[in-house]
FIKOLVEX-653284 format. One record per residue: x, y, z negated of N, C-alpha, C, O in turn; residue in three letters. Coordinates in steps of 0.05 Angstrom, whole numbers, plus 5000, padded with zeros to 4 digits. Atoms other than C-alpha are relative to their C-alpha. Layout:
% residues N
XYZXYZXYZXYZala ...
END
This chain:
% residues 281
501949804999500049984999501950305005504350314999unk 498649724997502450725016499850144972497950104958unk 499849815023504251214959499050225005500450365019unk 501149714991499751824965501750184994502150375010unk 498149795014504752174921502350085021503150315024unk 498049954981510152054974499450135028501150245042unk 500949914974505652245034500250284989501950444999unk 499549735006504452884995502650214998502550455000unk 497649885003511253074987501950095026503950245025unk 498749924978513353095061502149745008503049614989unk 498350174997517852585101502850024989504149834980unk 496749995014524852845078499449914970500749714962unk 500250025033522452845000499949694998501549544988unk 501250295004519052215007502149795009502049574997unk 497950174999525351855036501850044975502449834963unk 498649975023529352144979498849874973500249754957unk 501250135022524151914928500349725000500549574980unk 500150294990524251264963502949874981503049684966unk 497550095010531851224942500349974978502249844970unk 499850055033530451254868497249914991496249984969unk 502950065001523650944874500049854966498749964949unk 499850185021524850464816499950144971499250024951unk 499249795021526351064766497750185001497850364985unk 501749764995520351494788497749944980496749714979unk 502249965013514851674740498450245002499650435010unk 501549864992508852084743498850154968497949994951unk 500849945024506852544682498950304999498850445020unk 500049745005505053194653500550104981499650014960unk 498049915021509353604614499850284995499150435013unk 500049695004509754264581501950175015504350115018unk 498549814981511954844624502750094984504850104996unk 497949885020516455124562502349735005504649795000unk 498250185005520054404571501749985027503549815030unk 499050034968522154524648502150254999501550454986unk 497949794993528254954664500749945033500449735045unk 499649984972530555164735502549895007504349904990unk 497750194994535754774772502950215010502850425022unk 497649834993543155024781500750015034502050175048unk 499450044974542954744848497850065015497749925036unk 501849924986536655084873501150165023503150285015unk 498449884983538855404938498650315003499750525011unk 501949764992532955924940500850194973501150094951unk 499149855020535056524898497250274995496650384974unk 502549825003528457004914497749885009497749685023unk 502350114999521456914915497850255013497450454999unk 502249834991516157314960498050054978496849874966unk 502249945024511857704909497349955013495949795000unk 502550064992505657674952499449705000497649604987unk 500350315001506556914967499449914977497349804973unk 500750105027507156774897497850084981497149944961unk 503249925010500857164875497949865015495849805003unk 502350184980496856794932500449734985498449594981unk 500050285006499756144904498849994971497349814964unk 501449955027498056394831496849944996495749784981unk 502750064999490956464850499049755010496849685000unk 500650244994490455834882499549804982497549654981unk 500150175027492855464819498050064982497449874967unk 501549945020488055844777497549875007496249784988unk 502450094984482355604826499949665000498049534991unk 499250294992484954894842501849844981501849604979unk 498150205015490454714794502349945020502149995043unk 498350084985496854444818499749745017500149535005unk 500450244981495753944876502449845002502249604997unk 497550144988503153754895501550004971501750224960unk 498050025027507453544828502550145007503550185029unk 497149915001513853854809501949794996501549644976unk 497850195000519853404821502150104977503250314981unk 498249955014524353404763501349754990500449534994unk 498650185007529653054731501150034968500650254958unk 499549925029532352994654502550225002504150215022unk 498149784999536853584640502849874987502849744965unk 497450145014544353354628501650234978503550204964unk 498549785023545754064586498350024980499250094958unk 501649895022539754154548498449744991497249595008unk 501750215012536453644503496450025002495150214994unk 503350004999528553444515499350245017497450395010unk 500549864979528853864577500249875026501949705031unk 499450094972527653754650500250215021498850405024unk 499249834979531054024708497850025026496549825032unk 501849994978526754264768502249925022504550015023unk 498750124972529253864838498850135020500150245038unk 500849904979523854104879497150154984495850024967unk 502549885010517854574859499950264986497950354975unk 500149745019520355224828498450165003497950304983unk 502049814996515255634862497549934984496250094971unk 502750125013509555204836500350084970498650224959unk 499249915031512955264762499650284998498350354977unk 499949715005513256004770497250104999496350244980unk 502649925000506356074794498449934975497050084962unk 501350145022503855574743500150194976498050244965unk 499949815018506656064690498050235000496450304983unk 501949764991503356634720497149954996495750134986unk 502050045000497456304724498249924972495749894971unk 500850095025497156094649499849774988498849724966unk 500050265007497955414650502149904974504350014970unk 498350135024500955004587501849815016504349805016unk 498550284991502354374626499649955032497549995043unk 500350084978503854154692500949745010502849634998unk 499550294988504153494736502850045013503550235027unk 497450024991511253274749500449685010499149485004unk 499450254991514552704786502850004985504350194988unk 497150035018520852494739501549795009500949565004unk 498150214985526552144779502650024984503050214969unk 497450045011533451924757501850095024502149935042unk 498849894979537652374803502950184994503050384979unk 497549905011545152534800500050345013498050465020unk 500349764988547653224825499850065031499050285041unk 499850044977548353044892497149995017496350115037unk 503450064986540852784904497850264989495650304999unk 501049775008538653424866500150195017498050295024unk 499449844977541853874917498649905024497750085039unk 501350084975538753474974497550034997496450175014unk 502749935009531953454941499350295005497450345020unk 500549694997532254264938500650085026499250265033unk 499549904974535054375005497849875021497150015040unk 501850144984530153865040497450164994496250215015unk 502749975008523854135009499750345010497750435022unk 500049704991525954905021500450035031499450235042unk 500049934976527954785094497649895015497049975037unk 502650124984521654355113497850194999496250215017unk 501849764999517654945088500850285005499550464996unk 499249764994521655505115500350204980500350444986unk 499849835020522455795050502650104989502850224967unk 497849905013529755935046500550275026500050245050unk 498149864975533156605085501749905011502449694999unk 498050084981538056475133502949974986504649804992unk 497750035019543656645080500049754978502049614974unk 500650205017540456165028500649725012502249575003unk 499450214984540155635077503149905006503949675005unk 497250064990547555665097501550004976503849904979unk 499150045027549355715022499149734992500949594982unk 500350285007545955045009501649785021502549585012unk 498550134983549154735072503149974994504549774997unk 496949985009556254985046501049864975503349804968unk 499150095023555354704983499849644998500549484981unk 500050324996553653995011503649995012505349825005unk 497750034986559954115052502550034976504049844972unk 498449955018564254394997500649854971502849804961unk 499550205022562653984936498849745000498849614980unk 500050294994560453344963500849855019499849635024unk 498750054978564653265019498149915029498849755046unk 501750034974559253265072501950165027503350365023unk 499049854980561853465141496950135019494650065012unk 501849874987557553895194498049845013495649915016unk 501350224988555253275228498349824985496549704996unk 501050135022553052935164497350154990495150054982unk 502549845014548653545143498150015023495849935019unk 502050104983545553555210498649805002496249865006unk 501250265008543452885202497849994986495449964993unk 501549955028540852945137497850185004495550095000unk 501949845002537053525145497949995026495650075024unk 501650054975534453365217499750235018497850275033unk 499149764978536953985255502949915015504649755009unk 497650054986542054025306502650074992502650244974unk 497649915008549554105297500350285008501550454993unk 499549684998549254765328498450184983499050424981unk 501649895015543954955283501650084975501950314967unk 498450035024548154795223502750215008503350404993unk 497749854993554055125257499750354998501350504987unk 501049734995550555785271499750124967500650324956unk 500849875036547655805193502850094989503550304979unk 497149935024554855735163501250215012502550354996unk 498449764987557756275213499250264989500750454990unk 501649745012552556795180502050064974502650294968unk 498249955023557256685117502450205006503450334987unk 497849894994562757015151499450355005501150525011unk 500749754991558757665160501050254973501350154950unk 499349805025560858325111497949924983495949804990unk 501850055018557658295046497650225004495550144996unk 502649814999552758895060498349895019495949895016unk 501650164981550758505125498549844987496049874989unk 501250255014549057925082497950084984495749964985unk 502449875013545158355035497650095018495450115008unk 502649854985540458635089499149745011496649715012unk 501350304994539457895114498349914976495949874979unk 501350155024537557635044497550174995495450054988unk 502049865001533058275041497749975020495550085016unk 501650024980529658075104499750255013497550345019unk 500249754983530958665138501149965029500650105048unk 498950134973534758285194499349725000499749584980unk 500650264995532457655221502349825006504349935015unk 498550164990536357055233501250045031503649985034unk 499749914970536857245310501350204998503350215012unk 498749744999538957905295503249914986505349994995unk 497150085021544757605243501449905020503649995023unk 497550174986547657115298501150215021503350165030unk 498649864985548757705343502350174988504350225001unk 498549875017552358085290502949864994504950014992unk 498550155005557057515276502650065019502350085043unk 498349934991563957685292500950275018502750295035unk 499949674994563358435308502150164982502150124958unk 498449815015568458915285497850214983497950264958unk 501549775011562959455272496849874991494850004998unk 502250175001557458935249497850134978495750034975unk 501249885021554759415193498950205014496750275007unk 500849714990554060025237497449905020495250025021unk 501950084985550159585287497349904986495049954996unk 502350075011545659255234498350234990495850194988unk 501449785007543859955210498250155023496150285020unk 501349894974542060165282497249845004495049935007unk 502450184994537759555290497450084981495150114990unk 502149965020533859685225498450295005496050325005unk 501249754998533160455236498250025024496250155025unk 501849974976530560335308498049795005496549765024unk 501750255000527159735295499749855025497649825038unk 500050104972529859375355499249714995498849614973unk 500950264999527858695376502949825003505049945008unk 497250074988533558165387500850065026503250115030unk 498949964974533758255458501350275000503650315008unk 499049715001534458995447502550024984504350174991unk 497449995014539658885396502749885015505049975012unk 498150124980543358415450501450245021503850285027unk 499449824982542658985497502250264987503950365001unk 498649785017545759515443502949915000504850055007unk 496950065002551759105434500949935021503449935019unk 498750014978553158965503500450295013502250295030unk 499849724999552559745513502850084987504750175000unk 497449855016557859915457502549855006504749985003unk 498450164992562059355480501350105026503850065028unk 499649914976562459675550501550274999503450345015unk 499349765004563560345524503050004991504550165000unk 497950065013569360095482502249915022504649975020unk 498350114978572259765544501050195015503350215021unk 499749744982571460385586502150184987503950275002unk 498049855009575360795534502949905004504750055011unk 497750084999580760325534501150025031503550075036unk 499549964971581060345608501350285008503450305020unk 499049744993581761115614502050084977502150324970unk 497849875020587261145560502350175019502550165044unk 498449814989592461655574502049845015503149655003unk 498350164990596961385626503150054989505049894993unk 497349985013603161695588500649814977502749704972unk 499950195022601461285529500049685012501449505002unk 499750284984600060665579503549905004504749704999unk 496850024992607460785603501949894975503749714977unk 498350015023610360795532499349744986500949654970unk 500650245010606460155512501449755022502249535014unk 498250204981609759775576502750014991504049804988unk 497049955003616460075560500849814974502549634977unk 499850115019616159835490499749704993500749584974unk 500450294995613659155513502349875015502949645011unk 497550034988619859135556502249934987503449724990unk 497949955020624759285509499549724976501249554972unk 500650205027621758795448499349745009500249544998unk 501450224991617958305487498149874982497749644976unk 502550035017612358375443498250225010499250445014unk 502749864997605158675460500550264985501350234962unk 500349745014605059415437497250155010496150145032unk 502649874997598859855426500550304984501550324961unk 499749765008598960555414497350194997496050265017unk 502549825002593061005383500650274992501550354970unk 499349685006593861725391497550164991495750125007unk 502049805007588862215360500350245009502450335017unk 499849714987586862885380501750194988502550404999unk 497849795016591263195327502649885004504549944990unk 497250164996596862725355501349814979503349684982unk 499550205014597062345295499149745011497849745032unk 501050214990595861625301501949734990503249734969unk 498750315011598960845297501449905021500749975043unk 498750134982603660455334499449674989499749614966unk 500350195004601959745338501649775011501849795035unk 499050254982605959045354498649784991498149744967unk 501550235009602158435358501949735009502349665032unk 498650254993606157815355498749704990497149664971unk 501650264997604457075364501149814978499649644967unk 499150185022609456735314502350164988503050394991unk 497549865015615356815269502550075017504050265012unk 497649994979620556755325499550325005501050484994unk 501149744989617057405356500550214981501750414990unk 499549855021617057765285502550065001503450285006unk 496649945004624457635275500950155022502150365020unk 498449854969626357815352499650354997501350525004unk 500649725000622358515334501950114979503250314985unk 498649895018625858645272502950075006504050285000unk 496849964987633058525305500350175016502550265018unk 499949824981631258975360499850284983501150484988unk 500149685013629359555312502749994984504250184989unk 497149985012635759405268501750085013503150275006unk 498049904979640059415329500350295010502350425013unk 500149754984637660035358499650274977500450504983unk 500749865016635260405298501550014965500750164948unk 
END
């Protein structure tokens, strides 16, 4: 016979619960005996959505049990594996007890539960999702291929998610605050002026396609500026490269201040540059 509890939790969670099936039990326990999980990837909860769930719980109670495990850190406490939003809404609704599924799960299983539930419900912002995948990789020795198979997403999706974590901190905050979508965020990865462009996208309320056009136009402008560099400066760059064997860049400002940069590829080139400077100056 099919277990109705498993069907209600969705395919991914059902599979995970099946892994610890012999240890599964269903109870009602006090809200005060439940604590949030340190492995919960979700950090923020939409206020309106939480209020709607609170109203639903007041009307019909909690239909889907909260998945918990015994806390390793606090005696007589249970740590949430899946269902923190239901737990918060139940508190707001004034409930004293909530239905739970108690499972025996280690830290890895706890993180897997939390990620699967949130990804299936599309509850995570892109940064929270990426941070969840990164924890599987950093703390539990997953690789991107294994994460992709486990979550049921493509390898490219996992890679693109993880790349978002390379964005500047200020841009990451804008994504967490849902001021930028995942589509917008992907465009910004690898750009030196990503924060500037992010603010333009928000200010002008640009779509993803419009944002791509903006990035292309800025790149074209930058390329054009480099093309029309003062020919005297270009001659100096070529002359320096001929003497040192290393690519040189000169940036001259309007007040004739600026900087000179050498781009070396390895330590041999660096040592050669140092020798040329010492020999001549």
